[in-house]
N, C-alpha and C positions, 0 to 999 in steps of 0.2 A: 352514301360516299364510298362504302367498300365496294357496293355493285359497279359504281363509276370506274374506280382503279382496276376492277377486273376487267371492264371493258377496255381500258387503255392498254393494260398488259397484253391483251390478245389482238392488239392493233396489227394489220398486216405488216407495217413495216418492221415492228418488232418480232415479229414471227419468222419473218425472211432473215433477220438479223441472227435470231437464234439457231436458224437452221443452218446458216452459212458457219456460225460459231462450231456447231456440231460437227459440220463436215471436215473444217480445219482441225479441231480436235482430232477426229479419227485418223486424218491424215499423219498425224505426228505419232500415233500409235503404232509401235513396231509389229510387222506380221500382218496388218491390216490394210495399209495402203502403201504403195511404193514397192511393194512385192507381188510378184504374180503368184497367183494360185497354183499349187501343186498337188495333183490327185495322184496317189500310187496305190497299186492292188497288191495284195499280200495274201499268200497262200498258207494255210496252217492246217494240221490235221484236226479231223473232227472227233469230238467225244475223249473220254477218259482223261480229262484234266488238259489235253493236249494243246488247247487253244488259250490256257489261262496266261501263262507268261508271255507269248507273242503279244496278247492284247494289252497286257500290262506294257511291255515296251513300247508298243506302238502308241498307246496314250500319252506316256512320259514325253514321246518325242512331240506329239502333237500339242501338248501343253506348252512346251518351249517354243515351238513353230507354228503360231496359229494359221499360216497361210498355207499350211499342209493337211492334206486329207489323206489317210491311210484306210482304204477300205479292205477289210478281211473276209477272206471267202474260206470257210471251213468245209473241207470235203476230203477224199482220197487222192492219191496220185492217179490211181487206176481209171477215176472218173475224170480228172481234170487234165491230165496229161494229152490225151488225143485232142480235147477241146483247144489246149495250148497250140499245139500243132495245127490245127486247121486256122486257128486266128493268124499263126505266122506265114502260113501259105497265102492267106488273103492279104496281109499287109505286115511285112517284117519289122517295119517301124512302129507298129501299133500293138504289142504284146497284149494277150489277155491277162496275163499276170507278170508283174514287174519283178517281184522276188519272193521268197519263200522257203519252206521246208519240204525237202524231198528224200525219200529213202534211197538206199544205196543202189538199189536196181534202177529206177528211173534218173538218178543223177548220171550213171553210166549210160543210158539210153541217150540222155540229153547230149552227152559227150558225142555220140555217134551222129545225132542229129544237128549238132554243132548250134545248140539253142542257148547255151550259157555264155554270159559275159567273164571276163577275168575280173576277180576281185583284187584290190590293191591293198597289200598289207599295211603300208604307210597310213593308209586311211581307215584301217580296222586293226588299231593296235593290239587288241585282245587276242587276235589270231596267233599271237607268239605263245599264248598260253594253252593252244589245243595241243593235245597229245599228237606226236609225229604219225602215228598209226591212221590219224583222221585227216591228214593234208591230203589235198588233191593235186595231180600233175598240172603244172602250168597255172595252178591257182583257180582252176574252174569251180569255184565253190571252196566251202571249208566245212569240215565235220563239226558235229554239236554234240551227239551222245549216242549210245549204243543200247539195242535191244537185243533179246534173246528169241529165237525161233524154235520152238519144240512142238510138243503134241498136247492138244486140249481134247478131254474126252467127257461124255455123259457118264458121272461116276454113279448115277442111280441106275444105270442100264449096262455097264460094262464092269464085270467083277473082276476080271484080269486085264488091266489097261495095258495097250500096247507100249512097249518099251525101246522099240527101234524103230528107224525110218523105214524099215524093210516091210513093216506092217501096212503102210500105205498101199502097197501093191501086192500084199500076200491074198491069195484067192479066197481065203476064210473071212475076208472082208467085204463080200461082194455087196454093192450097193450101199455101203456104210461110210463111206469117206466124202467129207466136204473140203473143198479148199478154193482158193482164188484162181479165177480164169487168168490165163496169160502169166501165171506166176511160176516161173522156170526153175525156182529153187528145187521142188520135188522131182523135176526132169533131170536135173544135174545130180542130185543125190542118187537117182537111180543108175545114173551112168557111172558115177565114181564106185558105187558099192557093186558093181556088175562089169568091171573090168575097163570102164571107159573114163573120160574126164571131159572138161569144158571143150577140149581140143578134138575129142573124140565122144560126140554126144549120141552116136546110133545106138550102143547098148542101152542107153536112157529111153530112147523113143521105141526101141523093142520091147522093153519091159512095159512101158505104159500102155502100148498099143494091144499087148496081150492080156492086160488087166484093167482095160479102160471101165469095164463095168463094175469096177470097185467104187468108181465116182458115183456118188447119187446126185451131187449137184456142183456146178462150178459158179462161185458167188462174184460180185464186184463191190460189196460194201461188207464193214464189219458185223452190222447188225444182222445180215442176211446169214452169216455163217454162224452167228450165236444162235439164232432161231432154228436153222437148220439142226444143230447139235441138241440144243435144249429140249426140241420137240421130238428128239429120237429119231427124225426123218434120217440123219445121218449120226453116226456116234461118236466120229472123233476127226480129226483133221489137222494139218499144221498150223500152228498161229503163234502170236507174240505172246510172251509171257507177261509182258507189262500192261496190255490192255485187258488180258484175261484175269489178271489181279483185281481190277475192279467189278469184272462180272461176278468174279467169286465173293468180293465183298457185298455184292448187292444181293446176294443169295442165290445165284445161279447154280445149279447142280452140276458144276463143271470142275474139273481137275487138270492140272498140268504136269506133264511128266518131261524130263529132259532126257531125250533118246540115249541109249548106250554109247552110240558112235560120237555123241557130242551136240550141244546145242548149235545153231547156225548164228553167229554173230552179224547182227543186223544194224549198220550204222544208218543215222541221218544225217543230212547235209543242208546247209543254207546256200541258196544259189539265187544269183542275179541273171534275170533273162536278157539276152541280147535285143536290140532295138529300144531298150527304156532310154529315155532322155537322160542328160546329165544331171538334171534336177533329181529325177526319179532316182538315179543311180546314188547320188549324195544321200537320199534319205534312207534307201537299203542299206548302204554301209552304216550309216549311225545306228538303225536298228539292230543290224546284225552285230555290230560291236556290242551293244547292250547285252543281246542275248548271249554273247560269249564272255560276260564277266562273270566272276567266280560266283557271285551272288545270284544272278539269274539263272546260270546253269545248274547251280545246286538246287535252287527252288524247283526248276523245270524236273530234274531227275528226281526229287522228292514227290513232287505231284504225279508223276507218271511211271515210277518205278523203273526208271532207266538207270544205266551207269554214265555219270557225267563224263564229258570229254575233255574238260577243262581244269587244267592244274588249280589246285586250290579249292575247286568245287566239290568238296566231300560231303559223304551223307554217313549217317549213323548205320552201323551194320544192319541192324535189325529192319531199315527201311528198304534195304536193297534185295529185290527179289533175284537179281543176278549177281552173286557173289564173284569176287575176283578168282576165286578157284574155278567157277564155272567158266570163266572166260579162258582160263588156261588150257581147258580142253576143248574149246569151241571149235567149231568148223569155220574156216574161213574161205569163201568162195571166190572164183575170178571173176569179179564183177564187170571188169572191163570187157573182158571176152564175151561175157553174157549179154552186155549191152551191144556190142558189135554184131553178135548172132541173133539179137532179139526178133528182128523182121523176118528172117529166114525160118527161125524155130516157131514162130506164130503160125505161119503158113502150114508148117509140117504138123503142128500140134492139132490144127483144125481138121487137117486131112488124116493124120495117122491115129488120133486118139479122140477127139471129139466126135467124130463120124461114128465111133464105135461104142460109145458110151450106152 
């Protein structure tokens, strides 16, 4: 009799009824039926715990909104930004990245390229907690936190570490400097320390053209720079205190020194890319608001050794690699001007400096 009941239970009519019931139940579940699927792409920095908090914020949003998929790409701005610009030229209404984390340099380049959408404070209420120094004109993005740029060096091979930005172009370091390609901070510093400014960059180009052979290599990723200095192929170069700290904890033979002229204050920003749909922008705004909450901002700062940019996002003093005192003497560059001149400087850098390495 049990077998007979089993055969009747699996009859075609009952099977169809069960299937229809399942469809109806699914239709009643929020975020499954009746809502269009929304796919959003988010850029975060790779490594050194920089992806942890953004992934947590994205996961929270997707749990509450099952119809949304947030695809996260972990890489550097140096590698991704040119791809974003290429995608924009192909179709401005289908951005490769919808929103994400961008450093101050590329945020300002994006201003010049007109790639950023305006963020709306009413839809991102935690913007009111962001420090005034991290606000952007016309709300083209919003600041998140700050890192410090100083010098890292191989402590096993360098007995007397360089303590000045001038060491980067000092002839005694021929073939011993490693740094990022198309990073114009050392160019601007060379100009500033030799009578120029962001408005008068020629002294910087002159210094680097005369000392291009100091450059052992120009890199595009953090790991490339780390390997260059750890192996001794290069002995030192400009880099961020935040990521250096992780390399030190891993046991890499590296040390960090704040140059006597001051570290360079290096903010990061949260940006939404033009061409994103209204639905994608709504998702981006919600995740950005989460990242600007005191809890998320403090957690990100603790995990990455950054200074938080949000009021109430405090960290124990022992967890800050960049103390408020260090910030008081930091160098603040004219990032807007640097963004405006990036294309011109890139061409000159190729012609006047890289060709002489």
